[in-house]
FIDOPA-466104 format. One record per residue (C-alpha): residue in one letter; residue number from 1; x negated, y negated, z. Coordinates in steps of 0.05 Angstrom, whole numbers, m for minus. Layout:
residuo = a | num = NUM | px = X | py = Y | pz = Z
...
//
This chain:
residuo = m | num = 1 | px = 171 | py = m16 | pz = 126
residuo = k | num = 2 | px = 135 | py = 9 | pz = 64
residuo = v | num = 3 | px = 77 | py = 57 | pz = 68
residuo = a | num = 4 | px = 31 | py = 77 | pz = 11
residuo = i | num = 5 | px = m7 | py = 143 | pz = 18
residuo = t | num = 6 | px = m65 | py = 161 | pz = m27
residuo = s | num = 7 | px = m52 | py = 226 | pz = m63
residuo = q | num = 8 | px = m93 | py = 233 | pz = m126
residuo = n | num = 9 | px = m73 | py = 307 | pz = m131
residuo = r | num = 10 | px = 1 | py = 291 | pz = m116
residuo = k | num = 11 | px = 1 | py = 341 | pz = m59
residuo = t | num = 12 | px = m45 | py = 320 | pz = m2
residuo = i | num = 13 | px = m74 | py = 257 | pz = 27
residuo = t | num = 14 | px = m138 | py = 243 | pz = m11
residuo = s | num = 15 | px = m196 | py = 195 | pz = 0
residuo = h | num = 16 | px = m230 | py = 140 | pz = m39
residuo = a | num = 17 | px = m170 | py = 95 | pz = m38
residuo = g | num = 18 | px = m205 | py = 44 | pz = m82
residuo = k | num = 19 | px = m206 | py = 90 | pz = m142
residuo = c | num = 20 | px = m141 | py = 127 | pz = m127
residuo = r | num = 21 | px = m85 | py = 117 | pz = m177
residuo = k | num = 22 | px = m31 | py = 163 | pz = m149
residuo = f | num = 23 | px = 5 | py = 143 | pz = m85
residuo = w | num = 24 | px = 66 | py = 166 | pz = m47
residuo = i | num = 25 | px = 108 | py = 106 | pz = m29
residuo = v | num = 26 | px = 148 | py = 119 | pz = 33
residuo = e | num = 27 | px = 203 | py = 71 | pz = 55
residuo = i | num = 28 | px = 221 | py = 74 | pz = 129
residuo = e | num = 29 | px = 280 | py = 42 | pz = 164
residuo = n | num = 30 | px = 301 | py = 52 | pz = 236
residuo = n | num = 31 | px = 243 | py = 101 | pz = 244
residuo = e | num = 32 | px = 270 | py = 146 | pz = 189
residuo = v | num = 33 | px = 246 | py = 159 | pz = 119
residuo = i | num = 34 | px = 297 | py = 133 | pz = 70
residuo = n | num = 35 | px = 258 | py = 141 | pz = 6
residuo = k | num = 36 | px = 194 | py = 176 | pz = m18
residuo = e | num = 37 | px = 169 | py = 171 | pz = m89
residuo = l | num = 38 | px = 105 | py = 180 | pz = m127
residuo = l | num = 39 | px = 75 | py = 118 | pz = m159
residuo = e | num = 40 | px = 20 | py = 124 | pz = m211
residuo = l | num = 41 | px = m19 | py = 61 | pz = m225
residuo = a | num = 42 | px = m53 | py = 44 | pz = m291
residuo = i | num = 43 | px = m128 | py = 48 | pz = m285
residuo = e | num = 44 | px = m134 | py = m28 | pz = m286
residuo = q | num = 45 | px = m88 | py = m31 | pz = m226
residuo = s | num = 46 | px = m132 | py = 12 | pz = m181
residuo = f | num = 47 | px = m161 | py = m28 | pz = m124
residuo = h | num = 48 | px = m231 | py = m16 | pz = m153
residuo = s | num = 49 | px = m212 | py = m45 | pz = m221
residuo = s | num = 50 | px = m163 | py = m100 | pz = m202
residuo = s | num = 51 | px = m176 | py = m170 | pz = m176
residuo = p | num = 52 | px = m160 | py = m184 | pz = m103
residuo = f | num = 53 | px = m138 | py = m253 | pz = m126
residuo = e | num = 54 | px = m84 | py = m229 | pz = m173
residuo = p | num = 55 | px = m15 | py = m201 | pz = m155
residuo = h | num = 56 | px = m16 | py = m125 | pz = m143
residuo = p | num = 57 | px = 39 | py = m73 | pz = m140
residuo = f | num = 58 | px = 21 | py = m61 | pz = m67
residuo = d | num = 59 | px = 31 | py = m132 | pz = m45
residuo = t | num = 60 | px = 96 | py = m111 | pz = m10
residuo = i | num = 61 | px = 65 | py = m51 | pz = 26
residuo = n | num = 62 | px = 57 | py = m55 | pz = 101
residuo = i | num = 63 | px = 9 | py = 4 | pz = 113
residuo = l | num = 64 | px = m39 | py = 42 | pz = 68
residuo = v | num = 65 | px = m55 | py = 112 | pz = 94
residuo = t | num = 66 | px = m116 | py = 146 | pz = 63
residuo = g | num = 67 | px = m170 | py = 197 | pz = 75
residuo = g | num = 68 | px = m223 | py = 144 | pz = 64
residuo = m | num = 69 | px = m237 | py = 73 | pz = 40
residuo = g | num = 70 | px = m295 | py = 25 | pz = 39
residuo = n | num = 71 | px = m302 | py = m38 | pz = 80
residuo = g | num = 72 | px = m287 | py = m83 | pz = 20
residuo = l | num = 73 | px = m218 | py = m51 | pz = 12
residuo = v | num = 74 | px = m205 | py = m57 | pz = 87
residuo = q | num = 75 | px = m218 | py = m132 | pz = 82
residuo = r | num = 76 | px = m178 | py = m139 | pz = 18
residuo = l | num = 77 | px = m117 | py = m105 | pz = 50
residuo = s | num = 78 | px = m124 | py = m145 | pz = 114
residuo = a | num = 79 | px = m125 | py = m211 | pz = 74
residuo = k | num = 80 | px = m57 | py = m191 | pz = 45
residuo = g | num = 81 | px = m29 | py = m170 | pz = 113
residuo = i | num = 82 | px = m33 | py = m95 | pz = 99
residuo = q | num = 83 | px = m58 | py = m48 | pz = 152
residuo = g | num = 84 | px = m108 | py = 4 | pz = 126
residuo = l | num = 85 | px = m105 | py = 69 | pz = 163
residuo = v | num = 86 | px = m158 | py = 123 | pz = 152
residuo = t | num = 87 | px = m139 | py = 193 | pz = 174
residuo = s | num = 88 | px = m168 | py = 263 | pz = 171
residuo = e | num = 89 | px = m97 | py = 291 | pz = 164
residuo = t | num = 90 | px = m86 | py = 316 | pz = 94
residuo = d | num = 91 | px = m14 | py = 340 | pz = 100
residuo = l | num = 92 | px = 33 | py = 285 | pz = 76
residuo = d | num = 93 | px = 93 | py = 305 | pz = 118
residuo = k | num = 94 | px = 52 | py = 314 | pz = 181
residuo = a | num = 95 | px = 20 | py = 245 | pz = 171
residuo = i | num = 96 | px = 88 | py = 213 | pz = 161
residuo = s | num = 97 | px = 116 | py = 247 | pz = 223
residuo = a | num = 98 | px = 56 | py = 224 | pz = 264
residuo = l | num = 99 | px = 63 | py = 153 | pz = 237
residuo = l | num = 100 | px = 136 | py = 152 | pz = 258
residuo = a | num = 101 | px = 118 | py = 180 | pz = 326
residuo = g | num = 102 | px = 62 | py = 128 | pz = 334
residuo = t | num = 103 | px = 9 | py = 182 | pz = 340
residuo = l | num = 104 | px = m26 | py = 175 | pz = 273
residuo = k | num = 105 | px = m93 | py = 147 | pz = 294
residuo = h | num = 106 | px = m141 | py = 106 | pz = 252
residuo = e | num = 107 | px = m207 | py = 143 | pz = 246
residuo = a | num = 108 | px = m273 | py = 112 | pz = 228
residuo = d | num = 109 | px = m287 | py = 122 | pz = 154
residuo = k | num = 110 | px = m350 | py = 157 | pz = 134
residuo = p | num = 111 | px = m394 | py = 111 | pz = 93
residuo = h | num = 112 | px = m394 | py = 127 | pz = 19
residuo = d | num = 113 | px = m439 | py = 107 | pz = m38
residuo = q | num = 114 | px = m409 | py = 51 | pz = m76
residuo = h | num = 115 | px = m427 | py = 51 | pz = m149
residuo = h | num = 116 | px = m397 | py = m15 | pz = m169
residuo = v | num = 117 | px = m413 | py = m40 | pz = m237
//
């Protein structure tokens, strides 16, 4: 299983997944982390700037963990078979442990202003 975690500051789980460009990619096998690496997307590859109809670096991701995302991104992920999971947990390692334990719960995202151009 591959999990992407929004981390614009490279240290904690951050929100606004649509504009985020830095993600921890965590590979899990047999309920254990086998690889964890930071991926930085080009600005045109952010979800906000890229087309949902074109291939995307996250097309092989199973779960996207974030501090917040809009409804449009939830639908975009779902259409590609990716589970979007919004959490208030900001500690990467705690979130990964909770995900492995099956206790990382999806929380309702707070609405945000969307300034789409």
